[in-house]
Structures are given as C-alpha cells and as structure tokens.
C-alpha positions as CSV (number, residue, x, y, z in Angstrom):
1,M,97.4,98.4,68.0
2,N,95.5,96.6,70.3
3,L,97.1,97.0,74.0
4,N,94.6,93.9,75.3
5,T,97.4,91.0,74.1
6,L,100.8,93.3,75.7
7,S,102.1,91.8,79.0
8,L,102.2,94.1,81.9
9,R,105.9,94.8,81.3
10,E,105.4,95.5,77.5
11,K,103.0,98.4,78.4
12,L,105.5,99.8,81.0
13,D,108.0,99.8,78.5
14,L,105.7,101.8,76.0
15,A,105.0,104.0,78.7
16,I,108.1,104.7,79.6
17,E,109.9,105.0,76.0
18,T,107.3,105.2,73.1
19,T,107.6,108.6,71.4
20,E,104.1,108.1,70.2
21,Q,101.5,110.7,71.6
22,T,98.7,108.9,70.4
23,L,100.0,105.7,71.8
24,L,100.6,108.1,74.8
25,E,97.2,108.9,74.9
26,M,95.6,104.8,74.8
27,L,98.1,104.5,77.8
28,L,96.9,107.0,79.6
29,L,93.1,105.4,79.6
30,S,95.1,101.9,80.7
31,P,92.8,100.0,83.9
32,E,96.4,99.7,85.2
33,S,97.4,102.5,87.8
34,L,101.3,101.4,87.3
35,V,101.0,101.4,83.9
36,R,99.3,105.2,84.1
37,R,102.2,105.7,86.5
38,A,105.0,105.0,84.3
39,I,103.9,107.0,81.1
40,L,105.1,109.8,83.8
41,R,108.5,108.9,83.5
42,N,108.0,109.2,79.5
43,K,110.3,112.5,78.2
44,N,108.0,112.7,75.8
45,V,104.4,113.7,78.2
46,T,102.8,116.9,77.4
47,T,101.2,119.6,80.1
48,D,98.1,118.0,79.4
49,I,99.1,114.2,80.2
50,A,100.5,115.7,83.4
51,N,97.5,117.5,84.3
52,R,95.1,114.8,83.8
53,L,97.3,112.1,85.1
54,S,97.0,115.2,88.2
55,Y,93.6,113.7,88.6
56,D,93.7,110.7,88.7
57,V,91.7,108.0,91.4
58,T,94.7,106.6,92.5
59,A,97.1,108.5,94.6
60,N,99.7,106.8,93.4
61,V,99.5,108.1,89.9
62,S,97.9,111.5,91.1
63,Y,100.9,112.4,93.2
64,M,103.7,111.7,91.0
65,A,101.8,113.6,88.7
66,S,101.7,116.1,90.6
67,K,105.7,116.2,91.1
68,H,106.1,116.1,87.4
69,H,107.8,119.2,85.4
70,K,105.2,119.4,83.1
71,C,102.2,119.3,85.5
72,T,100.6,122.6,86.0
73,T,97.8,122.2,88.7
74,N,97.9,123.0,91.4
75,R,97.0,120.0,94.2
76,S,97.0,119.4,97.5
77,F,97.2,116.2,99.1
78,S,96.3,114.9,102.8
79,M,99.4,114.9,104.6
80,P,101.4,113.0,105.6
81,V,101.7,111.3,102.5
82,S,102.7,107.2,102.3
83,K,105.5,106.1,101.5
84,C,104.0,103.5,98.6
85,V,102.6,107.1,97.4
86,R,105.9,108.8,97.1
87,C,107.3,105.9,95.9
88,K,110.4,106.6,93.2
89,L,110.8,103.1,92.4
90,D,110.8,102.4,88.4
91,E,107.6,100.8,87.5
92,R,109.1,97.7,85.8
93,H,111.3,96.8,88.9
94,L,108.3,97.4,91.6
95,S,107.4,94.8,93.8
96,C,104.6,96.3,96.4
97,E,104.5,92.7,97.9
98,K,108.4,93.1,98.7
99,C,108.4,96.9,100.0
100,P,109.7,97.1,103.4
101,Y,107.8,100.0,104.1
102,N,104.1,98.7,103.6
C-alpha cells in the first residue's frame, strides 16, 4: 500500500482501525504527527510501538504514548504539560485552529 496517495483522513482511519501490524509499522513512520498519535487509539498497538512512540519528537505524540497502558518506558515531561499536549480529542475530529485553549 502506498500511503503517500492517501488523504490525511484515510491515514487516520487506518491508524485507528487496522489490524495489520505491518501497516501500523508503516504508519509509525508518517511525517504527520496526528497519524502517529492516532496509532495510540488502535486496540492492536503493541508494547514495542507504544514504547517507540513515547520517544517521538512531537510532545503531543510522546506524552500520549507514555500514558498508554501498553507503554513500559518511564518518561518525564516538563511541568506543567500544556492542554494541547494532553488533548484527548479524536484526531479525526481535531481542529487545533478552533481550539479554545490555543
């Protein structure tokens, strides 16, 4: 599957719903942080994937990964963690531009 031909919404749907580990691994390499963050909503996420995402360069991803029940890494984050980073909205319905906390 060529992920480059998919829309952001299609990638988000795949990240959340796929049962294929190979596809999750491909999505893990996405340059779009929303896609990497959406992977954490997938019920088939492995401990390895959650741990790898806990060291993502984007705080919105790494923070959520560190809180995932399958994550076994211990990370500390500078306090206070912003509301944006702690946001629990589904990435498919997220509109950061309209967020009242920005």
